[in-house]
Legacy VTK file of the C-alpha trace (Angstrom):
# vtk DataFile Version 3.0
C-alpha trace
ASCII
DATASET POLYDATA
POINTS 69 float
150.278 139.234 177.798
148.052 137.512 175.229
151.123 135.885 173.678
152.687 135.005 177.031
149.750 133.611 179.044
148.063 130.495 177.689
144.259 130.771 177.656
144.437 134.558 178.105
141.255 136.169 176.718
141.591 136.668 172.972
139.194 139.624 172.755
140.302 143.182 172.099
141.697 145.279 174.949
138.624 147.514 174.863
136.236 144.563 175.214
138.356 142.987 177.956
138.617 146.310 179.817
134.846 146.848 179.609
134.127 143.384 181.062
136.701 143.763 183.838
135.399 147.230 184.761
131.898 145.756 185.017
133.156 142.923 187.263
134.939 145.434 189.524
131.806 147.587 189.757
129.764 144.501 190.695
132.281 143.527 193.391
132.372 147.067 194.788
128.550 147.146 194.835
128.692 144.050 197.053
131.169 145.873 199.342
134.222 143.891 198.240
137.603 145.587 198.160
139.285 145.842 194.772
143.034 146.366 194.508
144.602 147.224 191.159
148.008 145.657 190.513
150.504 146.795 187.859
152.098 143.851 186.064
154.758 143.540 183.399
155.436 140.534 181.181
158.961 140.343 182.642
157.576 140.063 186.183
155.221 137.263 185.183
157.979 135.421 183.317
160.246 135.669 186.371
157.414 134.398 188.591
156.895 131.369 186.333
160.617 130.604 186.302
160.869 130.977 190.083
157.840 128.781 190.819
158.384 126.450 187.826
154.716 126.962 186.928
153.233 126.896 183.436
152.406 130.370 182.072
148.661 129.777 181.930
145.657 131.729 183.161
145.531 129.894 186.514
149.162 130.796 187.216
148.542 134.376 186.089
145.626 134.787 188.522
147.727 133.274 191.354
150.556 135.666 190.454
148.189 138.632 190.640
146.833 137.504 193.999
150.322 136.953 195.401
151.473 140.356 194.166
148.411 142.114 195.609
149.117 140.785 199.075
LINES 1 70
69 0 1 2 3 4 5 6 7 8 9 10 11 12 13 14 15 16 17 18 19 20 21 22 23 24 25 26 27 28 29 30 31 32 33 34 35 36 37 38 39 40 41 42 43 44 45 46 47 48 49 50 51 52 53 54 55 56 57 58 59 60 61 62 63 64 65 66 67 68
């Protein structure tokens, strides 16, 4: 995904995973619901082609939200 999504975090997977796990724990502590979504590069590419959106971080987050609901 780092090569596909512009402005995707350039840190290692371990560092990214640690930060995301911390964010999820913070959200859960505030009684927010967290839904994990499996994503493949092919799905994101198809989404960008379908919506004619640029493959950037904003589009990626919208894609995740749309897929979750």
